[in-house]
N, C-alpha and C positions, 0 to 999 in steps of 0.2 A: 141221707136221702129220704127217713120218713116215718109214716104213721107208727109211732111207738117202736120203731125199728124192728118190730116183730111182724108188723102188718103189711109193710110195703117193701118190695125188693124190685127196684126198677133198673133200667139200663144205665141210667146216666147219673154219674157222679156220686160214687159212694166211697167214703174213706175207710181204710182198713185198720181196725184195732185188733191186734192179735195178742192174746195173753196165753202163752203156751207154757205156763209153768216157769221155773227158774231160768230155763234156757232162753226163753223169749219173753222177758218181763217188761219189754218196752212197747209202746205203740208203733205200728208200722203202716206204711202206705203201699198198696200194690197197684202198679201203674202199667197200662198197656204200652208196650214198646213198639207195637204195630210192625212197621216194615223191617225192624231189626229182628223180628221173629222171637222176641223175648218179652217176658214180664219182669218188672223191676221192683224189688223190695227196698223201701226207703225208711230209715229210722227218723220218725217225726221229731224227736228231741234233738237229734243232730241237725236236722234240717232248719230248725229255728235258732240254732247257735250262730251268732253273728260271725264267729271265726270261720264258719263253713259256707258263708254266703257266696254264691257264684261258683261253687265247686261241686264235685260229685262225691264229696266225703260222706254224705249221708246215705249213699247207696250201699246197701249191705249185701245184695245179691242180684244176679240176673240169670233167669232160667229160661230155657227154650220151650216153645209150645208147638213147633212144627217139626215133623220127622225127617230123617234122611230118606232117600229113595235109592232103590237098587241100581238104577242107571248112573248113580253118582250125583252129588249135589244135595241140596236141601229144598224141600217144598217151600215156596214162598207163601207167607201168611199175612193176614190183615187183622190182627187182634184188635178188636174195636171195643170190647166190653168185658166186664167181669162182675159176677154176682156171687155172693156167699150167703146162703140161707142161715137163719139163726140155728145155732147148735151144730152146724156142719163143720167138719174139719177139711172140707174140700171147697175149692174155688171153681166156679163154672165160667170158663172163658169163652166168649163168643168170637169165633174166627170167621170174619166176613167172607173169606174165600181163599181156597187153596190153589196156588199156581204150581205147575211143574217147572223144573229148571228151564226148560225150553220156552214156556210161556212167560216166565219171569224175564228172560233175556229179551223176548219180543217186546214186552212192556217197557223195559228199560231203553230199548231202541226206538220207542214211540210207534211201534208197528201194531199194537193192540191195546185195548183199554184195560183198566184194572178191574173191571166189573164182570159179573156173570159167572162166577166160580162157585163150586159147591161149598155150602156152609157146614161148619163143624163146631161142636161144643167140646172143648178140651177140659177134662176134669183134672185139677191139679191139687196135690196134697200140700197144704199150706206149710206144715212143719218142714217138709222136704224143700219147699220153695225158699224157706229161710235159711237152710243149711248151706254155708259157703262151699261145702264139699260138692254140692250139686251145681255149682256155677257153670253156666255155658253148656249144660247137659239137658237131657230129657228125663232125668231121674225123678223129677217132681210130677211128671205126668202119670196119672192113674189110669186114664182111659181116653180114647178118641171116640166121639159119638157123631156119626154122620146124620145130619138132619133130614137128608133126602131132598132138600130144596136149595135155592141159590141166594147168595148175598145175605147171610144171617146178620141181624142187627140187634134189636132190642130183646132183652130177656126179663121176664117178670115171674117171680115165684109166688104161688098162692100163700095166704097167711098161715095155712096149716103145714106148709112145707112139702106137700105131697105131689104137687104138679108145677110144671114150669111152662110158660108160654114163650115161644121163640118166633120173632117176626123175621120175615124174609123180604128184602127190598128189590129183588131182581129175578130174572129168568136166565137160563143158560146163554152165555155169550152176549148178554144185553144188560144195560143199566136199568131198563124198564122191565115190566112184567111181574113184579112182586105182588102177590095177592094171597099168600099163604101164611097163616100163623100156626105153627106146629105145636102140639101139646106133648110134653115129655113127662113120663112117670118118674119121679125123682128116686124111687126105691129101685126100680129095675133099670133105670136109665135108658128106657126104650121110648120111641115115638109111638104114641097110642091114639093120636087123633089130630084133626086139623080144623081150623076155621078158614073157609074160603071166603075172602072178602069181596064185597060187591064192586062193580065198576063205578067209576066216576061219571061225570056229565061234561065231557070236553067239547061238546057241540058237533061230534061226528060219531059214526057207528063204532062200537067196541066189540072185539078188540080192533085196533087200527089195522088198516090194510097193509101198512108197512111198519114193522116193529122198529123202534129206535134202537140204535146201538149205544149211544151215549147222550147225555144231557149237555146243553139244552137242545130240545127237538120239539117242533110243534105237534108231533104225534104222541107225545106224552099226554097223560090225563085220564086214560082208561083205568090204569092199575094204581092202587094206592101207594105202592113202593114204600112201605112203612119203615120208619126209623125207630125212634124211641117209643117205649111202652111202659105204662105204670098201672098199678091196681089201686083203686080206692075201695075201702071196706064199706062205704056208705051204701045202704040199701041191700046189703048182702054180698056185695063185691062186684065191681065193674072194671073192665079193662079199658084204658084209654090209649089210643095209638096216634102217633104223630105221622101223618101220611104226606110224605114229600112229593109224591106223584100227583095227588089230587088236591093238595093245598087245604086239607081239612083234618079233623080229629074224629076217629071212629069211637063209638060207645058200644061195648060188647059185654053181654051178660055172662059172667064167669061160670055160674052154675049151669046155664044152658049150653055153654061151649063145652064144658066137661062132660055133659050128657050126650054130646054128639049132635046137638042141634045146629044145623048149618044156617039158621036164621038168628043166631046169637048176636050177630052184629045188626043193630036195629036203628041206629041214628048216626048222623055226622054233623059236626059243627064246623062251618067254614071259618078259616082264619086268613090273615093277609096274604100269605104265600106259603110254599112248602115248608112245614115245620120239621125240625130235626130233633133237638132235645126236648124233653118233657119232664115235668116234676109235679109232685102232689104235696099239698099242705099237710102239716102234721096231724090235723084233725080229719083229713080226707075230704073236706068240703070243697076244695078248689084244686083245679089242675091248671098249670101254666105251660105254655109252649113257646119255644124260641123259633120264630118265623124266619127261617134261614134264607131260602132261595126258591125260585121257580125252576121246574125242570122242563117247562115248555119254551120259555124265552130267557134271554140273558138278563135276569133281574134278581138282585139280591134284596132281602128284606131288611127292615129296621124296627121291628116291633116285637113285643111279646103279647100273647093273648092270655087272659085269665078266664077260665070256664067254670061256671057254677055247676058242680057235680049233680046236685038234685035237679036242677033245671034240665041238664043234659039227659038224665035218666027219664025225665018226663017229656022229652023231645020238644022242649020249648025253643022257639026260634031265637029268643034272646039269651040262650045259654052262654054265649060269649059276653060276659058282663063287663069286660074292660079290654081295651087294646091300647098299649102304651108305647109311644115313640121312645127309643133308647139308643144310647151311644152317640147320638148326633142331635143337633138342633134343627137340622134341615130335613124336612119330610121327604125330599127328593134324593137324599144321600143314603147310601147303603152302609149299614153297620154290620150286617151278616151275623146276627145273634146265633149262638151255638147251643147254649145250655142254660136253663133257668133252675135255680135251687132256692127253696124256701129257707130263710134264716130268721133268727131272732124270734123263735117260737111260731113262725108263720106270719109274722107281722110285715115282713119284707121279703123281697125276692132279689137274689143276686144273679146277674146275667153276664155271661162272657160274650164280648163283641169282637169277633174275629177280624173284621175289616178295619175297625177303628182302634184296635189294640187297647181297649179299655174295658172296665167292668162297670156295669150300671147297678144301682141300688134303687129298687122300686118299693114305694110305700103302698101296701095292699089296700089299706083303708082309703087312702086318697084316690087310688085307681078306681075302686068300686064307686066312689062318689063322683067320678068324672073330673076330678081335679088334677092339676099337674102332679105327676106321681113319681117321676125320676128325680129322687132327692139328692143323689150323689153320683158322681162319675169319677172313677179312679183309673188313672193311666198306669199300665204295666210296662215297666222298663226292663229290658234284658241286660245281663251283665256283659262286660267285655265287648261291647258293640256287636252283639250277636244278631242284630237285625230286629225287625218288628216282633212283638211278643206273640201275636196271633193266638189269643186264648181260646180254648176249646172246652174240655171237660171240667166240671166242678164237683168237688166232694166236700161235704160238711162233716166235721168231726162229731162224734157222738155227744160230746159235752157242749157242742154248739159254739166253741171258742175259736175255731179255725176253719177256713175254707182252703182247700187244696185245688189248684188250677193247673191244668196242663197247657203247654204252649210251645212256641218255637216255630220258625219257618218250616213248613212241611217239606218232606222229601229232600232234605239237604244232606243226607248221608247218616251213617251210624252215629248214634249219640247226639244228634243235633237238637233233640227236644229237651224241654226243661219243665220243672214244676215250680210254681209260685205258692208260697204259704202266706195267707192273709189272716191277720188277727181281726176277728169279727167284732171285738170290743172297741178297737181303735180304728178299724177299717184301713189298716196300713199293711203293706207287704213286709213280712218279718223274716223271710228266707226265700232263697232261690237255689234250686238244685239242678245242676246241669248233667248232661250225659244220660238222659232218661229216654232212650229209644229214638225212633225216627218217625215223626208225626204221631206222637203219643195222644191217645184219646181219653179213655175213661178209667175209673178207679173203683175200688170195692171195699166194703167193711166186713170184718169178722167180729160179731158180738162177743162180749167177754165170756159168755157161757159156752162158746163154740169149741174151745180147746182146754 
């Protein structure tokens, strides 16, 4: 997922390489199991073995990230993201929200929404997460960190590894209302500051007279409800946020934010509709967003936006330098892009299209020239007639040879998600791993020097 792998740690789509001595001498992938309340460790070598295609034989462990409760049962979690800073032996798991057993039951019965729950960062010991003796247990959890806000989503760690920015997409009991980016000290694991993001311009007074409960709702548009976030090192370091609620991308000065300046957010770049996933080029010069859906109306997107970082820092109106139709040839049809990831040294962008069940390959140079830029479209097929592929998170391996993509029909029960392994040299799927959580989202990378 990026700039020299030491410079950028973003929410979305990172593959895990764990070299933990002789005991763990193979590359592994760490995947969010989300509604299964587990994180899954996958052996990449086994995943690309043709004999294992369409099976769960590459899964080496499943560890829990939500605790038991005294009243009985298990807290329901929404593990959405995982980031592992360079040199760290810990994974930082973003839990979008914690439900009590009673709340979980109400949600399952359709009596309440899944949103508006407290955000938690779960610190997991990677070696313990790989140990089969800890399967199905909380033994890999080193600490639970309550962020103090709701609907935790994106996590970005500063290049020096000292601080983490944590986005929050929601308020209590509402899918709307997210306008806080919390700042965590990575040494003490304490929340030490915030960036309070500005209101949008929805055409009515903010905050709205009536807070929405769930999307879509015409009262959305005041709060950014941020999803993915990334840091570009250009110009000393700037945080870019994918704002699903306001349909734009915020530009935040990292140094000013760390100094407590509440004006650190100084510019926004409008995109097609509410963006979700966000990625940054290896040289940090460009940011790409997956324009997924509006939260005001029932409208799904079908484009990615490419933003020139230097222009965005300069507050240029033309900072969005390209908008590319993907996943479909029909400008009126939805492809619901989820995640963009720069590949081939930043020359191309791979995008997962949830609604059209395919992957798009975008040529960056063509896009910047305004030429037709979607140069390839790859259909993802599930094994054993498991339904549409519904691709979501993307991770690119450190050597650039593989993309790892989560998919599977959401919320179809334990183990209903899967992972697709794509060879980026041939652009063909070379492995499919089943039994990977329930609505699996994102993945994370451990650099070689971390263990």
